[in-house]
C-alpha positions in Angstrom: -11.6 -31.8 -12.3 -11.5 -28.9 -9.9 -7.8 -26.9 -9.3 -7.0 -27.3 -5.8 -5.8 -23.8 -4.5 -3.9 -24.4 -0.8 -4.0 -21.3 1.2 -1.2 -21.9 4.7 -2.6 -19.2 7.3 0.3 -19.0 9.7 -1.4 -16.1 12.0 -4.5 -13.6 12.8 -3.7 -10.8 10.5 -2.9 -13.6 7.4 -6.4 -14.8 8.2 -7.9 -11.0 7.6 -5.7 -11.1 4.7 -7.2 -13.5 3.0 -10.5 -15.0 4.3 -12.3 -13.1 1.2 -9.8 -15.2 -0.9 -11.3 -18.1 0.6 -14.9 -17.3 0.5 -14.2 -16.6 -3.5 -11.9 -19.8 -3.8 -14.6 -22.2 -2.1 -17.5 -20.8 -4.0 -16.1 -20.8 -7.5 -17.3 -23.6 -9.8 -13.6 -24.5 -11.2 -11.7 -24.6 -7.5 -11.3 -26.0 -5.0 -10.0 -24.9 -1.7 -7.6 -26.1 0.2 -6.4 -25.1 4.2 -3.2 -25.4 5.9 -3.2 -23.4 9.4 -0.2 -23.2 11.2 2.3 -21.3 13.8 0.6 -18.6 16.0 -3.2 -18.9 14.4 -3.0 -22.6 15.9 -2.5 -20.8 20.0 -4.2 -20.0 22.5 -2.0 -17.4 23.6 -2.4 -16.1 20.3 -6.3 -15.9 19.7 -6.5 -19.8 18.4 -7.8 -18.1 14.9 -8.0 -21.4 13.7 -10.6 -22.2 15.9 -12.5 -18.7 14.3 -11.5 -20.0 11.2 -13.7 -23.3 11.4 -16.4 -21.5 13.2 -16.8 -19.4 9.4 -17.2 -22.8 8.3 -13.7 -23.9 6.7 -12.9 -27.0 6.9 -8.4 -27.6 7.9 -6.9 -30.1 6.0 -3.6 -29.9 7.7 -2.2 -28.4 10.8 1.1 -27.3 11.1 2.7 -26.8 14.9 5.7 -24.8 13.7 6.2 -21.9 16.0 9.2 -22.5 18.8 9.1 -20.8 21.9 10.9 -17.5 22.7 9.8 -15.2 20.8 13.5 -14.0 19.6 15.2 -13.5 16.3 16.5 -16.9 16.8 13.6 -18.9 17.4 11.9 -17.4 14.4 14.6 -18.7 12.2 14.4 -21.7 14.1 10.3 -21.6 13.0 11.1 -20.5 9.3 13.1 -24.1 9.3 10.8 -26.2 11.0 7.8 -24.9 9.1 9.9 -25.9 5.7 10.6 -29.0 7.1 6.7 -29.7 7.7 5.6 -28.3 5.1 6.6 -30.7 2.0 5.3 -33.6 3.9 2.1 -32.1 3.8 2.2 -30.9 0.1 2.6 -33.9 -1.2 -0.3 -35.4 1.0 -2.7 -32.6 -0.5 -1.2 -32.4 -4.2 -2.2 -28.8 -4.8 -2.4 -27.4 -8.5 -1.5 -23.7 -6.7 -0.3 -22.7 -3.5 -1.4 -19.2 -2.0 0.6 -17.3 0.4 -0.1 -14.2 2.0 2.3 -10.9 2.9 5.6 -10.9 4.0 6.1 -13.1 7.1 8.4 -15.7 8.5 6.1 -18.4 8.0 5.1 -17.1 4.7 9.1 -17.7 3.3 8.4 -21.6 4.7 5.6 -21.7 2.5 7.5 -20.0 -0.4 10.2 -22.2 -0.3 8.6 -25.5 -0.1 6.2 -24.6 -3.0 9.5 -23.2 -5.2 11.2 -26.5 -4.5 8.2 -28.6 -5.3 8.1 -26.5 -8.8 4.2 -26.2 -7.2 3.2 -22.9 -8.4 2.9 -20.2 -6.3 0.5 -17.2 -5.6 1.1 -14.4 -3.9 -1.1 -11.5 -2.4 0.3 -8.0 -1.2 3.5 -7.9 -3.0 5.6 -5.0 -3.7 4.9 -2.4 -1.1 7.6 -1.5 1.0 7.6 -0.6 4.9 11.8 -0.1 5.8 12.9 -3.3 7.6 12.8 -7.3 7.5 9.1 -7.5 6.0 10.1 -5.6 3.7 13.0 -7.9 2.3 10.9 -10.8 2.9 8.1 -9.6 0.5 10.1 -8.9 -1.8 12.0 -12.1 -2.1 8.7 -14.1 -2.3 7.9 -12.1 -5.4 11.2 -13.4 -7.3 9.7 -17.2 -6.0 6.2 -16.1 -7.1 4.8 -17.6 -10.7 1.4 -15.2 -10.6 1.3 -12.1 -8.1 -1.7 -9.9 -6.7 -0.3 -7.1 -5.3 -2.5 -4.3 -3.4 -1.9 -1.1 -5.6 -0.7 0.3 -8.7 2.3 1.2 -7.1 2.9 -2.0 -5.6 1.9 -3.5 -9.0 4.5 -1.3 -11.0 7.2 -1.9 -8.0 7.0 -5.8 -9.0 7.1 -5.5 -12.6 10.7 -3.3 -11.9 11.7 -6.3 -9.6 11.8 -8.0 -13.0 8.5 -10.0 -13.3 6.5 -10.0 -16.5 3.4 -7.1 -16.7 1.0 -10.3 -17.4 1.7 -12.0 -13.9 1.0 -8.2 -12.1 -2.5 -8.1 -11.6 -3.5 -5.1 -9.5 -6.7 -6.4 -7.5 -7.4 -4.7 -4.5 -6.3 -5.9 -0.7 -8.4 -8.7 0.0 -8.9 -6.9 4.0 -10.9 -4.1 1.9 -13.6 -6.9 1.2 -14.0 -7.7 4.8 -14.2 -3.9 5.1 -16.5 -3.4 2.5 -19.0 -6.1 3.9 -19.5 -6.1 7.3 -22.4 -6.4 8.7 -22.3 -6.7 12.5 -24.4 -4.1 14.8 -23.2 -2.1 18.0 -24.9 -4.5 19.8 -23.4 -7.8 18.5 -19.9 -6.2 18.7 -20.5 -4.7 22.6 -22.1 -8.2 23.5 -18.5 -10.2 22.7 -16.4 -7.5 23.8 -17.9 -7.8 27.4 -17.4 -11.7 27.3 -13.6 -11.3 26.4 -10.1 -10.0 27.6 -9.6 -8.8 31.0 -9.8 -5.3 32.5 -12.4 -2.4 32.5 -15.8 -2.5 31.8 -15.8 -1.4 27.8 -18.9 0.9 26.3 -18.0 0.5 22.4 -21.2 3.5 21.9 -19.1 5.7 23.9 -15.8 7.2 23.1 -12.6 5.0 23.0 -9.1 4.1 21.8 -8.0 1.3 20.1 -4.0 0.3 20.1 -2.2 -2.3 18.0 1.0 -2.6 18.4 3.4 -5.3 17.3 7.4 -5.9 17.8 9.3 -4.4 15.4 12.3 -7.3 15.2 15.1 -4.5 14.0 14.8 -3.2 17.4 14.5 -6.4 19.2 14.8 -5.8 22.9 12.7 -2.1 22.9 9.2 -3.6 23.0 8.5 -3.0 26.1 9.6 0.4 26.4 7.9 1.2 23.0 4.6 0.0 24.6 4.7 1.3 27.9 5.3 5.4 26.4 2.1 4.0 23.9 0.0 2.6 26.7 0.9 6.1 29.3 0.1 8.5 26.4 -3.3 6.8 26.4 -3.6 7.0 29.9 -3.0 11.0 30.3 -6.3 11.5 27.8 -8.1 9.2 30.5 -10.6 7.6 27.8 -11.6 4.1 27.3 -8.7 1.7 25.6 -8.8 -1.3 23.8 -5.8 -3.3 24.0 -4.9 -5.7 21.6 -2.1 -8.6 22.4 1.3 -8.5 19.8 1.7 -10.6 17.3 4.6 -13.6 17.5 7.6 -11.9 15.9 10.9 -11.6 17.6 10.3 -9.5 20.7 6.8 -10.5 20.9 7.0 -11.6 24.9 8.9 -7.9 25.0 6.0 -6.0 23.9 3.3 -8.6 26.2 5.7 -8.0 29.1 5.2 -4.3 29.2 1.2 -4.5 28.3 1.4 -7.4 31.5 3.1 -4.8 33.7 1.1 -1.0 32.7 -1.9 -3.6 33.3 -0.9 -4.4 37.0 0.5 -1.0 37.6 -2.3 1.0 37.0 -5.4 -1.8 37.8 -8.3 1.2 37.6 -7.2 2.6 34.7 -10.3 1.9 32.1 -8.6 -0.3 30.0 -9.2 -3.4 28.3 -7.1 -6.1 27.4 -8.2 -9.1 24.3 -5.9 -11.3 23.0 -7.4 -11.4 19.4 -10.6 -10.2 17.8 -12.6 -11.8 14.7 -11.8 -8.9 11.7 -16.3 -8.7 11.7 -15.7 -6.7 15.2 -12.1 -5.4 14.8 -13.3 -3.6 11.7 -16.6 -1.9 13.3 -14.5 -0.9 16.0 -11.5 0.7 13.5 -14.7 2.6 12.6 -16.2 3.9 15.7 -12.9 4.7 17.7 -11.4 8.1 18.2 -8.0 7.0 17.4 -6.0 3.8 16.3 -3.0 3.7 17.6 0.3 1.6 16.9 2.3 0.3 14.2 -0.3 -2.3 12.7 -0.7 -2.5 8.9 -4.6 -1.9 9.5 -4.4 1.5 10.4 -3.0 2.6 6.8 -4.7 -0.5 5.0 -8.3 -0.4 6.3 -7.9 2.9 8.2 -7.9 4.8 4.8 -10.7 2.6 3.6 -12.7 3.7 6.7 -11.5 6.8 7.0 -10.2 5.8 11.2 -8.1 8.4 12.6 -4.7 6.6 13.5 -1.4 7.5 14.6 1.2 5.4 13.3 4.5 4.4 15.6 8.1 4.0 15.1 9.6 2.2 11.8 7.4 -0.8 11.5 5.5 1.0 8.7 8.5 3.1 7.4 7.4 4.1 4.0 4.5 2.2 3.2 2.1 4.2 0.7 -0.7 5.8 3.3 -3.5 7.9 3.3 -4.4 11.3 4.8 -6.1 9.2 7.8 -2.6 8.5 9.5 -0.2 10.3 11.1 3.7 9.4 12.3 5.2 9.6 15.6 7.8 8.9 17.2 8.6 6.4 20.3 8.3 8.9 23.1 5.2 9.4 25.1 5.3 13.0 24.5 5.7 12.4 20.6 2.4 9.8 21.2 0.2 12.0 23.2 0.8 15.4 21.0 -0.2 12.8 17.4 -3.2 11.6 19.0 -4.4 14.8 20.3 -4.0 16.0 16.6 -5.9 13.0 15.2 -8.5 13.3 18.6 -9.3 17.2 16.6 -9.1 16.0 13.0 -11.9 13.0 13.6 -12.9 11.0 10.7 -11.9 11.5 7.1 -12.8 10.9 3.9 -12.6 7.3 2.6 -9.3 7.0 0.7 -9.7 3.4 -1.5 -5.9 3.3 -2.6 -5.8 -0.4 -1.4 -8.7 -1.3 -3.5 -12.5 -1.2 -3.9 -13.6 -4.1 -1.8 -13.7 -7.0 -4.4 -10.5 -8.3 -4.5 -11.6 -12.1 -3.5 -13.5 -13.0 -6.8 -10.9 -10.9 -8.9 -8.0 -13.7 -7.6 -10.5 -16.5 -7.5 -11.0 -16.2 -11.3 -7.8 -15.7 -12.4 -6.6 -18.3 -10.7 -9.6 -20.8 -12.1 -8.3 -19.3 -15.6 -4.9 -19.2 -15.6 -2.3 -21.6 -17.4 0.8 -22.1 -15.3 4.4 -23.6 -16.2 7.8 -24.1 -13.7 9.1 -21.4 -15.4 6.6 -18.7 -14.3 5.6 -18.1 -18.1 1.6 -18.1 -18.2 -0.8 -17.7 -20.9 -4.6 -17.2 -20.8 
């Protein structure tokens, strides 16, 4: 019988981080893919990633509505609890052999606890990294629950082992997002045509110079998001360049960031800015390859950005201490600091590829290990 691998996708970031693995699992003759879509992945205000998943050919085996409205620290905690209430029912119905969870988000914590209490082996991707905020705490907590680990770099692998995990359960396979970067085939005309039909604001020419902004709330700095993103957008406006702005994720403080973007859009209706809810990886990554600079606090600047060589400005504390390449410079939150950092990156231009997070073959590696590993609930694995 095929081994059933259940992947829980809770956000657009989850999907781009695990899509290559989902493809590899679905294609593996010894594995059966199960997909649970939940949290912001189901909601139109965050781009309805579930629709993209279905267009990509994945069957959704269960839908998990767990996101409590408000995007505050309290609602994020409540959403985690709601996910923990609902996921056991889903797992009981699907009867997975392994649950595969991604990274460090609050829905990932709910997935982890549900699987652990139900004695289902847990596989964890992208563990062992440091970032200096609550995501790091969640990431390390999941590591201690996980049965098998798929870190994205050697530094992360070593840290997982230092946390007490058995070395033969920790596999440096690279980041699955690099698989998508290495394999994208979209040309500029296809990307441009889709962009023109998405979002609001100024027209956008992907063949011209442009900036790309992706800024999310920082949970530990709740209440500061509106001011922070206003400074970012103000710095971009000073440069007078086309700017593509993505909406934030669903973490606590999301509404603050969204409010800052809306106010800026209303106050500067003639700015050469286009605002888009969500872009699938096949469009976002070619844009990263063409942008003059990626600005904000998304991990994509550090992961995919290093692989592509995208000049990037990392703002604030959300990615503190995360391993990075020479494509990234750090900036504080003031408009003057951000503007200076962008100008520095514009002078530097495209940088050589630095594949510190993998070579683009993580998906097949993870699928093969999941197909051949022998699990037990005491976290002992043999091959």
